[in-house]
C-alpha positions in Angstrom: 119.4 117.4 99.8 122.9 117.5 98.3 125.3 114.6 97.9 127.2 113.8 101.1 130.9 112.9 101.3 130.8 111.4 104.8 128.4 109.1 106.4 127.3 108.0 109.8 125.7 104.6 110.0 123.3 104.0 112.9 121.9 100.6 113.8 118.8 100.7 115.9 117.3 97.8 117.9 113.8 98.7 119.2 112.4 97.3 122.4 109.9 94.4 122.2 106.9 96.7 122.2 108.1 98.8 119.3 109.8 96.0 117.3 106.8 95.5 115.0 106.1 96.4 111.4 104.1 99.4 112.6 106.8 100.4 115.1 109.6 100.2 112.5 107.5 102.2 110.0 106.7 104.9 112.6 110.4 105.3 113.5 111.4 105.4 109.8 108.7 108.0 109.0 109.7 110.3 111.9 113.4 110.0 111.1 112.8 110.9 107.5 110.7 113.9 108.7 113.1 115.2 111.3 116.6 114.6 110.0 116.5 116.9 106.9 115.7 119.8 109.4 119.0 119.3 111.4 121.7 121.6 110.3 124.7 119.8 108.7 122.7 116.8 107.6 123.0 116.5 103.8 121.1 113.2 103.3 119.2 110.6 105.2 118.4 107.0 104.2 116.4 104.8 106.4 116.5 101.1 105.8 114.5 98.4 107.5 116.7 95.4 108.4 115.7 92.2 106.6 113.3 89.8 108.3 115.9 87.2 109.2 118.2 89.8 110.8 115.6 91.5 113.0 116.7 89.5 116.0 119.7 91.8 116.1 118.6 95.1 114.6 115.4 96.8 113.3 116.6 99.8 111.3 119.7 101.2 109.8 120.1 104.9 109.2 122.7 106.3 106.8 123.1 110.0 107.6 125.2 112.1 105.2 127.5 115.0 105.9 129.9 117.3 104.0 132.5 116.8 106.7 133.0 114.6 109.7 133.5 117.9 111.6 129.7 118.3 111.2 128.9 115.2 113.3 129.6 116.6 116.8 127.3 119.7 116.2 124.6 117.4 114.7 124.7 115.1 117.8 124.1 118.0 120.2 121.7 120.1 118.1 118.4 120.6 119.9 116.4 119.0 117.1 118.5 115.8 117.2 118.5 115.8 121.0 114.7 116.1 121.1 114.3 113.3 118.5 116.6 111.0 120.5 115.4 111.8 124.0 111.7 112.3 123.5 110.9 110.1 120.5 113.5 107.3 120.1 114.7 106.5 123.6 111.3 105.5 125.0 111.2 102.7 122.5 114.9 101.9 122.1 116.7 98.8 123.2 120.1 99.4 121.7 121.8 101.8 119.3 125.3 101.6 117.6 126.8 104.2 115.4 129.9 104.5 113.2 131.4 107.4 111.1 132.8 106.8 107.6 134.7 109.1 105.3 135.5 108.8 101.6 137.6 105.8 100.5 
């Protein structure tokens, strides 16, 4: 994947049943598999939140784009919608996202 100029940071808190080492690993693996197939996504980095911070969050996604204009299409793309609705939501407690451009 090419270098991205814009990033979307997504913090994920899994529900109590999925907030385990195995659950975090499964979400990370599926995210790494799916996101490169979504048009407009130029990079994906999945980071597990440190052990002391897991009370607040489990994973942080850094999704790269060429332009912030790519984000709306990514959010409604069928591959992304299926990932969120079918895979992530059933094990999700909370999700927060922010978009960042070059500084």
